[in-house]
Steps between C-alpha positions, in 0.01 A plus 500: 500500500337405821290751687463467878348681786843653558549612141573879460309658215625761257326628196440757227187725452420615155221564245555308284743261672479178293792621289739547792815293512556579860353184642721288274824696614424508870377142530817385309714687754285351790548150370872548454547626859264233635320754728137479621349775278264531205443790257150540368346733229192699617263669244414821680269759336581863565191552708597199713863610579421647851336167600778299360763712696295441810506137417881490502476596873206279584640194317855562627637487142864590536515711189382581151601652184290760327465529124274699267291689600570502871856638541393860576164458661628254759722775673210659682400155644843420666642588830842595373659563164889473448682809379563373153133402438382830641717697272358331185150454652494140401502177711550156353591322829309479825665339802275400801685550816263360770209699353705808413497536126806661339509577123818504299598522123743251351438585137783762469745314714423182307563679174838629617614165643422330168652756278825527712523117520505500118710812431670619817461851648278737313600806702525808278328331204300693260159333471206540259186357660196435285164504677345688792293253685556337852803288391655803344465701817672233705781437262567868428513580869740214573726605217504864596567411861795287377656812334373440139391779258140394415294626205140385476314482160134415481236517221294718733752777589273615795538174671883507459508865638276407798729192581819711465366796715393255783843317507700818489293622795565198719872481382544864581688584191445496120630138434239395248372679186247429232488537129214459242521157327580633153741349256734791526506479877540134518790504246683763710438334833588137394804631330623629825367231729688221673189314598154471340215375722159406358230499773216501252301179398599545133646171369315286751344173379291466274631823331829344426604737213428819690791710606486831703761686294653505151757218504737706289554716809664225692871483501817302592591543876144582609353299795135409444277392781147404382266441792286272282574133569242325282632415257847446660670660198296807368549664178665794676756257646567339165537814303737653779718184490521503120646838519766411766304617807462285809137425601308323779133433570292570814536154653785626712307784659204260560718265680712741698205705617325183611817386665524827704137446614558140587806597723284769679227244584728195597833656599664235268716547191292376207639280224512744211593239235202276612263792463638599168475145360143479621423820305677400191323156497158658538555754231652261244 
């Protein structure tokens, strides 16, 4: 890639940021489209976030992604926050419009696009979601907004209850519920579920044999979406498929949320397959 005085800069702010696959995905798309852009990782400490956001304006950076731990803190530093991001109080994409910084969240829409590209419409699906972190919040909101019945289970019940209460408040209805993560509850919920979503890090490399639930609870006909993408085939996926369930990893969400950000910045339709191949090559 050549960098000129005319090159438009994009990037990602995170702490840490060395693990991020976003530069690989976006630069692969930039090369494929032959546009004069470059995407750069920036290691930004939490205490330096205000200065880094000011730098987006000062350096005329066209846009940045935000990853851990900046997605919530950045909101107070922006000029405008989109409705979706405001509702879940999380921003992963900043667009610089001539110095006016607008924050959006593409995590939930990215999840929905990838899941529905794999399985078709999920409207009305009964969903059991494991975890209560930032990813869980974005995914649960997107699912509930799409007409799904969502149940959240987390090892710390208080976190699940807080997430559910916050989501139901912004949704204006009791669309999401929580249950304690006991064997009895999980058995009942998975038995009735159409879709199981793991938003926890359980099963992520190097803990290859870890699994967030008892594999005997998995059943034929269940759809399993594991947000973990390293390794590309987790134990949860393998156990699900062995029992006749359909399973996918988190690469699709990673690619689709990045593609939505890319389109916001450039106005161009990104090459999804090119981005996905770049992600797979890096992980494998």
